[in-house]
Every structure is written in C-alpha cells, then in structure tokens.
Steps between C-alpha positions, in 0.01 A plus 500: 500500500753301305465511118634190333618452145180311423295802616701727271458258210126486560472880502709527181284240325181667618618840376605349169159339460329831574720679246478235226126441529376823658695719257336375180158488667535859627612613155199321349263693726674824404475419128139394535405868525558522122216259429243766440160533653389190682532154352381622162825674414554754227462260206135437581394849600692746286561333167230232506737237370358157444644255748595180314245222539746304715555796733480435871255687720658834585491415869747213437794710382594665829517172699696334217761777490519492881566126494764539229688772689480286816628187325790694353591617849474149641713352220763770558498434874535123450796556268665734752427266791665204327790669321544851633538810284857439385428158350174621343626825347434402135141389559433817701621719211260331257214509752566870569455577130176302503387686809570836330271398213235404757531846653457662159189302402244669727570866421545436129175306469277691740649849529652568157257261328749371243372158398771434241778579751320290761499206260876535438568524874279196562700298246825617661357405839421154365854459362674625815273297727595192298868590537448561872339158532793334323764688701317448831443129426863462401602630840222342708223315317209585732558874460462462123192280525325757721494731197313260267155647586638845421618376160152361432344833606741695280423270205132582540580869546707506178208358304249727675697821440560400138127451441420818691751690286371334183140585594602859579660540156195359323257722690706808404491407129128423516432840658713674237323316215154581635590869537619514138162398359 
C-alpha cells in the first residue's frame, strides 16, 4: 500500500486532535476522583457549608468542568492546526499556566478542602483564561472565542467560591460565639 503525504498529514492531524482534546479530558477524569463522595462533594457532607442561593445543582458541576476542559483542548487544537506550535509558542505558555491552575483546583478544593486557596486559584484561573483568550484570539480569532464560555463559567465560579468562603468564615464565627455563651 502506498502512503501519500496527505495520508501522513491526516494521521498527524488526527493524533494532534487526540492529544489536544483527549489529554485535557483524560486529565479531567483523573482529577474528578478528588470530588468526594458522589455528586454531593465534601462541602455538603463533611462541613455542612451553606451553598450560596445562586448555587447550581451539584449534578451540574461535573458536566460543566468536562465541557470546559474539552473546549480548552479544542481551542488549543484549532490554534495548532492553523499556526503550528512554533508560531503559537507565546499563547501556549500562557495557556499552560492556566492549565496548571486548572489541575490544582480539584485537589485543593475537594481533597485538601482549602476554600480560601481555591478562591485565589479560581481568580488566577479567571485572569489566565482571559489572557489565554486574548493571546489565542490575537493569533487566530476563533480559538480565542471558543474560550468565552469558559470565562463565563470561571466568572460564576469566582463569585461562588467567594460566597462559599465567606459563608464558611461566618459559620465558624457563629459556632465560636455560641460555644462561648
């Protein structure tokens, strides 16, 4: 069988797609083990924190994170497909930093249960996702636009983790005050 250049290009593009999209999705499934027990997570079962009134149903968080990891992979693939790695090196550096913060979020929130650190990481995620959008859009506009839903999700997540952290602090002081009397 004769393998043409177009066959090789197709295989390379297919492998790149699998790596760019499959990699973040596979990592998401690995990180998802830190969620806690079932969809309720640690913050409902162990500490009985009040979910803010605007909180989503707990079953919505896993699909939303899955979609965000997938969209990041697709945006990265589109950028590579159009420009290649060499011409997209700057945007990939910024997006790699963002991706590292994404990797840190799950274990810090669910495993180590540090709400204040989770809030800081969520804000950093929001900032670096915004930078990633700008850098990706500056190189190829569609790849930046693909990340807009993630920016919206991270905006919500910043507010949610702030209110969760704020509620956690208040419940600790209320418990301390009631024990003192």
